N, C-alpha and C positions, 0 to 999 in steps of 0.2 A: 518479387521484393528486391529492393535495391541492395547491392552488395557493398555500398560506399555511402556514408552519411556523415554529417558534420557534428560532432559533440565537443562544445567548448572550442578549442583551437586544433584538435586532433582529428584527423579523418579516421573513421573506423572502417575496418573492411572484414570480410569474411565472417566468422563466428560472432565477432564483438558487434559488427554491424547488424547481424541477424537478431543478436539478443536485444540490443538497443532498439531496433525497429518493432520487435515484438512488444516489448515494454512500452514504447511510445504509443503503439496502436491501443494497447489496454487502457493506458492513461487517457488517451483521446476520448474513448468511448465513456469513461467515467465522468470526465469533464464535460463532454458534449451533453450528456444526460442531465448534468446540473445546470446547463445554461439557462439564463433568463429567469431565474427563480427569486422570489424574495426570501428574505431570512425565514419569514413565518412558514412558507412552503417548504423550505429546506429542513425544518424541524417537524413537519407533519408526518404522522404515522398513517399509512394508507392500507396496510395489511395487517394481520394479526401479529405480526413481528414487531419487535421494539425498533427495528432499524428505520431510519430516516436518511434522506440524501445527504444532508449535512454531516450526520453522524458517520456515514460511510466514507465520505470525503476525508473527515478528520482520522478515522481509524486507518484508512489505506495510507495516508500520510505518515501516520506513527509507525505503522508496519514497515513501511519502506525505510524510513529513518533507522529504525532498530536494526533491520537486517543489513542496512548500509554499514552500519557501525560494526556489526557482527563480521562482516567481511574483512574489516581493518583489524579489529581488535580481539575477534573471537567471543567466546561466550562470556568473557568479563563485560562485554557491552550490554548484556541482556538484563541484568539486574533480577534474575529469577533465584537467586540462591535463598535457600529457606523456604521457598514457594511450595505449599502443598496443594497441588491442583485439585485434589479430591475433596479438600475441605479448607477453602481459602478463608483468610480472616475477614472480617467486615471491611478493613481498611483496604485489603488487597482487591476485595470484590468491587469497592467503590472506585478505587483507581482504574480498575478494567472497565466498569460501566462508563466513566467519565470520557474514556478514549473513543467511545461509540456516541457521544452525546454533544451537540453544541450547548456550550455553557452561556450563561448571561454575559454580555459583552462580545461574543464571538459573533462573527458575521461569515456568511457563504463566501463572500468575496475575500475576506481574510483568510480563510481556510484553503481557498483555491490558490491563493497567492503563496501561501506557505507550502502547499503541495508542490507547486512549480519550482519553488527554490530548492527542495528536497529532491525533486527530479532532476534538477540541473546538477546537484551534487552527486547523485548517483551516476548520471550520465558522464561526468568529468572522471569519476573513479573508474569507470568501465574501460576508459581510454588506456590506463597503465596497470591496472591491478593483475596481478597473476591469477588467471582463471582456474588454475590447478591447485592453488593454496587451499589448505584444508584446516578447518576448526573443529574442535570438539563442540557438540552441541550441548546446551543445557539440559538438564533432566526434565522431562515432561512427558505425559503418557501418549501424547500423539505422535512423538519421534520414534520411529521404528529403527532408524539408523543412529549411530553414535558420533558421527562426523558428517560435515558437508564441506564439499568445495565451494569456492566462490562461484563457480559455474552453477552448481546445484542451487546455490542461495539465490542467485539471479533468476533461476527458473521458478523458484518458490516466490519471489516477488512477482514475477509475470503472473502465475497462476493466482495469486491471492488478488492480485489487481483485477484480472479477468473476471474471477468469481464475483467480486464485489461489483464490478460493472454491471454484470447480469441482475444482481439483486437490486442496483440503482435503476436499471431499466423497468423492471417490474413496478418498483415504487412510484417512478415517474409515470409510468402509463396509468397506473391506478390513481394518481393525483389529478392529471389534467389531459390524459389521452395521448401525450406525446411519446413516440417511440424512437429508440436510438436507430433502429433498422427496420425497414419495411414499412 
């Protein structure tokens, strides 16, 4: 793996370069899996899951943007106050579902462009942000910890992107036989 890479105008080295490269690799596989699809294909369910390729790109974009903002502003950026994850309101559930679904007027090309912009913003942030800065997490049943460092947040973005790139690969292979690898 390269120990130096370009992000905006700053050369990243060491740990920052490694984090950036791991995230770039995960993003690549998600985008590669979605290449050359029509909008109709991007909204097609190919498994028992509700997930689609377009929905995954949209979700991963939203997740990266949200955690990007968390790294800067802390839990205030999350907008989760008052959320009862064991019993969400219909409005909260709908907002969550929309994040996973291409809506009328949205295109895969547009979602991929938005994702590229969000990625560029995260990459630029990585150049200068204090990796040891720590923020309190919002309350949610899936957080065991109470605080995450910026470093831990970046690792979460990498894990989330990688996990969903794997989901996308299964959906794409079921759609038309194309595989990301192999």
